[in-house]
C-alpha positions, 0 to 999 in steps of 0.5 A: 934712120930719119936722118940717114934716109933723108940725107941720102934723099937729098944727095940723090936730088943734088945729083939729079938736078945739078948733074954731079955724076955721082952714079958713074956709068949708070943712066938713072931715068926720070921714073926711077929717080922718082921712084928711088926719091919716094922710096927714101922719103915716103916710108919715113912718115912710119918712123916719126908720125905715130898711128894715132895721137895717142901713140907714143914716139919714145921708141918706133914700134916694130909695125912701123919699122916693117911698114918703112921696109916695105915701102922701101921694098915697093918703090925700090922694086918699081925703080929697078924695073924703071926701063920695062915699065916704060917699054912694056907699058905696064900701066895697062899690061903689067905682070902679076907680080908687079899688080900685087906689089903695086896693090901693096904699095897702094895701101902703104901710100894711103897710110902715109897719107893719112898720118901726113895729111890728116883724116880728112885728105885720106878720106878724100884720097882713098875714095877717089883712088878706088873711083876707076873700079866704080866709074861705070855705075856712077850717076851721069856727071861723075860716070867714067870709063871703068877699070878692073881693080888690078889695072887700077893698082898697076896704073897708079903705080907705073904711069907718069899720071898718078903717083908719079904725076905732076905733084911728085915730079914737081917735088923731085924736080923743083920743091924738094930744094925750097923745102930744104932751104926753109928748114935750114933757114929755121935753125940758123941765124938767118931766122932770128936775124930777120925778126930782129930786122922787123922789130927794129924797123917797125917796133916803135911805131904806132901798133909796132909789134902788129906791123912787125908780125906783117913783115916777119910773118910775110918773109918767113911764110913766103920761104917755108910755105907752112902757115901753121908753122909760121905762126908758131915761129913767129907768132911766140914773139910777136903776139905777147909783144902786141898784147903788152902794147895794148892790143886785145888777145883776140886781135893779136891772135888774128893779126899773127893768123892773117900775117902767116896765111898771107906768106904763102901768097907772098913772092919770091918763093910763095912755098912749094905751091907755087912751083907745082903751080908752074909745073901745072901751067906750063910756064916759068916760075918767074910768070907766077911770081910776077902775077902774084905780087900786086894781089899779095901786096894789095893783101898786106896793105889791107892788114896794115890798114886796119892794123894801123887805124886800130892802134890810132882809135886806141892810141897804142904805142909801140914798144919802149926804145930800150926793149927793141934790137938797134938797127946798127947792131942787127944789121952788124950782126947779120948782114951777111945773111942778106947775101944768101936771098940776094943770091936766091932772088938773082937765080930766081928772077934773072937767071931762072934756075928754079931747080938750082937757086935753092940748093945754092942758096942753102950751101951759101947759108950753111957756110956763112952760118958756120963762118960767124961763131954766134949761130954756128952749128955743132954736131948735135944741132947739125943732127937736128938740122938733118933730122928736121929737113928729113921730116919736112921733106917725108911729110910733103913727099908722102902728101904729093904721092898720095894726092897723085892718086887723085890725078891718076883716078881722074886721068885713067877714067877720063873724068878730068876732061868731062867734069869741066864741061858738067860744071859749066852746064850747071852754072848755066854759063854764067861766069859769076855764078861759076866764080862763086861755085869755084870759090866755095868749092876751093874753100871746102876742099881747103878745109881738109887739106894742106895748101898744096894738096888742095891746090893740085886738086882744084887744078885738076878738077876746077881749072879747066872749067874756069879757063873754059868759060874764058878766064885767064889761065894764070888768074884762075889758078891764082884764084883756087889758091887764095880761096884755098887759102881762106879756110886758114882764117875762116870757122869752122876750121880756120887752122892758123886762127886757132893755132895763134889762139892758143898763143894769144890766150884767146877763145878760138872762135873769137880769134877766128871772126877777127882774122876774117875781118882782117884778111877780108881782102883775100875774100874779094880781091881773087874775084877782081883780078880773074875778072880784070887780070891787070891787077896781076900785071897781065894786060896793057901797061897803061891799063895795069897802071890804072887798075892797080892804083884804084885797087890800092885806093879801094882797099884803103877805103875797105881797110878804114870802112872795117876799123872805123878810122880814115888816116888823115881824117880821123875817127868815123865814130859810133851810132847810126849816122856813123854806121851808114857812113862806114858802110858807104866807105865800104861801098866806095872801096869795093867800087874803086877796086871793082874792075870794070867792063864785062857784064857790068856794062860799067867802064872802070872810069865810071866805077872809080867816079861813083866810088870817089862820089860814094866815099865823099858821101861817107866822110860828109856823114862821118863829119855830121855824126862827129858834130852831133856828138860834139853837141850832146851835153 
């Protein structure tokens, strides 16, 4: 049932997006398409996700089968009446049967959201979804236009701002293809090919397995968009290899957690969130990709610098050549998969066919996979593939439709517009205070939601505030994405770190603290590019070049300071003097990377000169510390 329902949803989206004409003589309105898609997918979570962690999923209980059937009926009813909903304005004047069915659908969707997103997401969505009923009695900053319970229920299911809002529309028009592509990639030879390529290229170099994690996890995370599944997929290979070559277990877990988290920030795909972001911004997907290139590369560069310094200080070598796949044989066995990514990137960046690209790439991937016998799918593996695709689609569909309830509540009460002004007022019109408030808000919500759900919520509540303050619109949305991702590597939640800790056999808190240090770039780079959009390639070419170049130097100095090793200079050393040198080196890196202008009253040139001066002083102190150490008996 799971596979059949998911496969039908994929065929429905293919028919809609590629205009295949399966439904000859039938005009399928956009809202009818989205209702049918939700009907086929949302209820599936009741079939494969149990109500509680203790419940068995060997067989489907009768009540879960009933919930699935009810979900299908609810969405089918609204799909059947799609034309009437538009013509008769059901969002405020729905007939009584529609209100009753919407109320049932509301409860079903909340339960589906709980199973797909967890208790924290459920609580947030449930409370805000009933907010319109109590909006009139809320305190000033969060007061809104109140709505009766029946109007609220009808609005959630019949308007284009709630269940069928931006998240569900982005899913039905863009995201569904990429979720399918990521799931297919995992169960074909392509995933193992790119993993082998990473080991063949970087396995022998200093700290090789950790550098492999950067490459492999960055690539897989960009496609899948799921941090946890990324850790579980690549971490089972990279973490044992890191430990075997001398990396401490907490450090190995931290490397994999950071590398997997960064994958969602890495173009060209960036998981599902980038497409939702493009929909919110009303810009082509390529605009988001181009803006994300430099920050994501800076993040991985900072991680690389620290890994290289760690390996250099401890004299760690790579894996023996005999244990690594040869680059020639690896390419000979999987070169054909490169065409899949060439096609995908070409369609995304050149043709700008975001909706069509993943379907064509998936089709080519399946054809290539079947032409070569090594990873050819048989009927059993094909069934597993269809089921995995269905599960991935169902979880995301339920989550996005549930988060849509938040949008609906803020829309129908008018709070979405007034909350931005209230936050600006609380910040006292100080842009730095406002940015810190935005970062903390993003971090807090990121602890309880998936990154897509967190981003959507912040894009509604927080983005207008920061844009009103004068910040670049694209930079603001990327800022929220980055700070929403921070929670994956930051205790107390640190989901990516804790999953990696299980694979590394290390204490979760130690892995979390290591992840914070290794992924430190993620904490301050968002502030840099939101203060100066040149870092996201938005500005004059000359300024962009200067800002990016100094940011690279700054990140190198920061990574060197955190690890206590400077390439070309060697170890900074230990002790009070060496500690002061590392602090100066860190200050130099921050000064070099910090954009000039604004309220700082310092130009970029002045900051760069100050950074170079601090770096020179740091290396001078480190040299003194070396001489003291050498002079000791």
